[in-house]
N, C-alpha and C positions, 0 to 999 in steps of 0.2 A: 277689151273691148274683145268678145270671141273670134276667131277666124273662120271661115266657111270651108277651110278646110278641117278645124274640129268638129265643126258643124255637121259635116259629109263624114265622116268618120264614126261619130256616135249615131248617124243615123243608118248607115252599112253594119255597126252592132248588134240595134235593135231587126231591124231585120231581117238580116242570117237570122238572129235566132225568134222567127214569129212571131213581131209585133208590128204591127199597121200606126203611120201616124198619119193621127186623125187633125190637129189640130197645133200652130203652135204660135206662142207666147213670145210676141219683144218690147225691149223698147224702144220707144223712137228713135234716138243717136243709132242702135244695132238698125234697126228697118232701113234708115239712111244707108247705113255703112254696106250693105246685104245689098241694096239695091238692084245691082246686077245682075248678083247671082240670087237672086229669091227663088224666082223661077224653076233653072236648075235644083237647086236643092232640095223647093219644099213642095214641086209640081204643080195641080191643084189644089191642096190642103188649104184648109184657112190659115189665115197669120192675120195675129189681131193683136193692137198697141194692151202692149200690159206693162207694169212697174217690172216683173222680171223679164229673164231669157229662159227661156224655160218651150220644152213640148210633148204633148201628150199624147201618149202610145195606146194603143190597146191590142190581147187578140180573147182568144177564149181559152177558160180556166176548168179546172175541175171540178166535177157535180152543177154544170149546167150553170155555172157563171160566166162573168169575164172580168180581166183582169185587166185594170189602168195602172199606170204609170208616171207620173210629169218626171219627167228627169229637167233637173238644171242646167241649162248649155252655159255652160264653162271645165273650164280646163279638169278641173275637179270633180271626179265623180261622184253624183250625188242623185236621189231620188225619193218617191217617198209614191208609194205601190202600197194600193189596195182590192179588193174583188168585190162584183156587185153580184144580185140574182140580174140572170139575163133578161127576164122578165119587172125590173123595177118601172117604174113610171120615171119619165123622162126627165120632169121637175125635181123631182126628190134626186135624179142623177144630176142634173146641171148644179142643184144644193151640192151637194156632197162634192162634187168634182173644185170648185168655187171655193169650196172650205182648205180640201189639197192645194189650190194656187196661193188661198189665205199661209196655209205652214209654211209652205216652201220658201214664199217671200218670205218671212219672220224666222225662219232656220239661218237663209242664205244670208239675210242678212245681218245675224250676230256670225256670222261666221266668216264674213267678212268680202 
């Protein structure tokens, strides 16, 4: 189970490089374990129950695109990255991000 201090370090690293935390995905047991730290770790960022511990980050990218990165919340650095047109339809974006979540979950389960 990931510890609050590891999550804090991950968030700090992303913030240092200009990424904005957009959404957090947590296993129910992780959310329960971190309950007292959720507000200090994630502020007002939406937290959703999920089948994996992960955090969504975004930042502006080149050529009027927006970069999105889904970082697995674990001590082993692993993330999926994609850029999208800044004017992408919100439903299409949600679908693409959902696909990335599925891919991360599959890759993480293969790697233990």
